[in-house]
N, C-alpha and C positions, 0 to 999 in steps of 0.2 A: 657662368661662374657659379660655384656652389655657394649656397647660403651658409652663413656663419654657424647656424644651429646644426646643420647637417655635418659640418666639419667637426664640431665639438662632440656630437653624438657618436660619430664614427671613431673619434679618438678615444672617447670613454669606453666604447665597446672593445677596442683594441687593448686598452689598459686592463680592463676586466679579464679578458682572455689571458693576457700575460700574467696577471696575478694568480689566476686559477692554475695555469700551467706550472708556475713556480711552486705553488703549494703542493701540487701533485708530485713534482720532482722531489721536493723536500721530504714528503711522506715516504716516497719510494726509497730514498737514501736512508731514512731512519729505519725502515723495515729491513733493508739489506744489512745495515749495521747490526741490528738485533740478530738476524740470521747468522751472520759471520761470528758474532760472539757466542751464540749457542753452539755452532759447529765446533769452535775452538774448545769450548767447555766439554763437549762430548768426546772430542779427540783426546783431551787430557785424561778423562775418565777411562777411555779405552786403553790408553798407555798404562795407566795405573793397574787396571785389571789384568793386562797382559803380563806385567811385571810380577804380580802376585801369582799368576798362573805358572810362570816360569819357576818361581821359588818353590812352588808345590811339586813340580815335576822333578826337581833336583833333590828332593828329600829322600833320604835312605832310611829304612826302618832299622832299629837297633838289632844287632845279631844276638840271638839268645844262646847261652851256653859258653860264651867266651869270657874268661875272667881277665881282669886287667892287672892283677897282682902278680 
């Protein structure tokens, strides 16, 4: 039969590994969330730039020599 101290030590090692694993997973999720937010921000910037580029391409210069009266 295992001694009580061996069982307790084994259990403590298991708990420590579980806590470390949980911290790693938590940090990974935080990093992923930051990346997703940054990607969304960049996508909105790209859309805004594309819209301004479309507005510039549809601009027609004024015709010289035509009177409106």
